[in-house]
N, C-alpha and C positions, 0 to 999 in steps of 0.2 A: 079428375082434374089435375091440375098442379097446386101443389102446396106452396104457401107463401114461404119466400125465404127472406130468413132476417139475420144480418152479418155480412161483413166484408173481409175479404183476404186479399192483403196486398203481397201478391207473389214478387216483388222487388224489394220485400224488406222480411229478414227474417224474423219469425216469432211464433207464437202459437195462436191460433186464430180459431173463436166458437160461430158455428153456424146453425142457426136453428129452422125448422119445418113445421108449419101448422097449417090447419085447415078448418074450415067452418060448412056444415051444410046448411041447405035452403032454411031449415027448421032452427038455425041458431045453435045447434050443437057443436062443440067444439072438439077437434081431436085433440089426443095429448099429444103435445108437441115431442120431436125427436130432433136430436143435436148430433152435429159432425165436428169433432176437434181437428184443425187441420194445422200441422205442422211445416211452416216453410224455414227450410235448412239452407244453407251455404253452404257447399264443399268443394267449391273451386279456390283454389290459393292465389295469392297476388302473383304478378309477373314481375321478375325484376329484369331490368336492363340496365347493363353498366355505360357510363359516360365516359367515354375514351377507349383505349385499349386495355386487352386483357393483360398483356405483357408489356412493362416499360423496363426500359434502360436508362438509369439516371445518373447523372455524375455526381460524385462524392464531393460535398462541399458546397453545393447550392442548394438552395430552398426547395422540397418537394412539396407541391400543393395537388392533393388527389383529388380528382374530377367528380368522383362519389358514383352513385347509382340510383334510380329511381324503381318505384314499384307503381303497377296498375291493377285496381280490383274492380271486378263487375258490381260489386256493391258498394264499396268504402270510397272508389275514386281513384284518386292518385296522391304520390307522396314521395317523401325522400326515405331511400332505405338506412337502416342502420349499419354503420361501417365499424366493423370490429378487428383489430390490429393497428399496429403503428410503424411507422417507416422512420429509422433514423438514417438521415440523409448526410449525415458526416462519418458513418462507418460503412464500408464496404461489405455487402452481403445482399442476402436475398430475402425479401420480407414480402409477406401476405397480407392482403386486406379482404376481410369476409363480409359479404354484404347480405344483408337478411331483413325481412319483413313478415309480419303477422296481422293478418286482418282480423277485424273485429269479431269475427266467428270462431277464432283461433287456428284457422289453417294457415300454415307456413308456408312461405314461397321456397322455391328451390332457390338455395346459396348460391351467389355469384363471388367468384375469387379473382382479385388482380395481384398479379406478382409483380413487384417491383426489384429490378436489378440494380444495386447502388454500385459503381463500379470505381475504379482507381486505374488511372493510367502511373505509370511508372515513370519514373524521372527520364530525360531524354537530353540528348546534345550536351555532354559534358565538356568542358574544355577549361584550360587554365587560362586565367586574365592577362598572361603576359608570357614572353619566352621563356621556355624551360631551360635556362641556364644558370649556373652559379660557378662563383669562383672559389679556387683553392682557398686553404687556411683559413676559412671562416672558423667563428668559434660555434661550439654544439648550441644547438637552438637557434641559428640564424635563419633568417628569414629566405624562403627559397620562392615561392610560389602561391598563387591563390586558384582555387577550382572553383567552377560556376557550373551547376546543372540547371536544366529547364524542366517546369513539370507543367504538363497542360490542365491538371486540375486547378479549379477556382482558389479553393484554400489549401496550401501546402507548405509544409516546412521540410527541408532538406538538411540531412545529416551528411557528414562525409568521414570516410575512415579509410585505411590502406587493407585491402583484402589479399589475404597470402595465397597463392596457389603456385603452378610450377614454373609458370612464366612472370613470376614477380620475385624474383630472390632477393633484390635489393631492398624489400621494403623496410628492414630492419635498420637501414642505414639514415631512415627518414622518418617523421612525425609529421601526421596530420591531427588539427583539431575538428571538432565538428562543424565547424563554419568552413571549412573548406582551405586553411591557412597550413601550407607546407612548411617545414623547418627542419633543418640538419639534426640528424641524431648520432653523428659521429665525425671527426676531423677528416678533410680529405686533402691530399697531395698529389698535385698534378704528375710529378715525376715519378710516383711511385702506384699511384691507383689507377685504375680504369677511367677512361674518360666518358664513358655511357653508362648510365644507369638506367633499369627499367622497373617502374613500380606500377602496381594496378591501384586505382584509385575507386570506391565504391561511395555512390550517393544513392542515399536511402531514404524513402519520405516516411510521413509519419503514421502510415500502415503498411509498412514493411515492405513495399514494393522498391524495389533497387535498380540500378543501372552500374555495371563495372566497365571501366576503359583502361587500356594499359599506355602509360606514357613515358616516353626516354626522356633523362635528363642528362645536360651534357656538362661535365666538369670542365672550367676555364681556366688557362695558364695566367699567374698573375707574375709580372715581370719583377724578378728578384736580382739586386746585384749581387 
């Protein structure tokens, strides 16, 4: 006949279970019980799913909010994955966020990685705020013009300078401050000096991305008796 089975094994819950088997004959004689130890184990790791794209391009200066990742486990259910790593949304660069999860049985999920590319646009469309003409006989340090460049980044500061190159031989005759104000660094005489001067203005943002542009300045004659 069949032995009497005592005990219960929950196949959906990891653990150690004991099952005993016993029997008694028609004369009331009991057999020595025997036992079986059943170890229910969970060897399946959680499954991770990224929320959002694995590769993201983000503009420097705007707040970065990570979408995160979730996990599913056949025993533990589901939850939010642990995120390791951070993104500095103010500094251009490549950042990685690594998502992990470990179930109650110690099985580690295969990590998921999100790469965040924080980018910075160079300044653009550099121009002078007024005509690039100035009169002769101005004292050194006299105002000539102001320069303005635009930057597509949400948060940006631009500093101006004169960039020396083969096509900007006249830079030494002028000064420009970081705010873009151009002044004379020499005295000019219309009767003896050239009429046209070439300078190269550089606009540089806080992340060292820059734009250079050549401007021509015209020296104007002052009527003298």
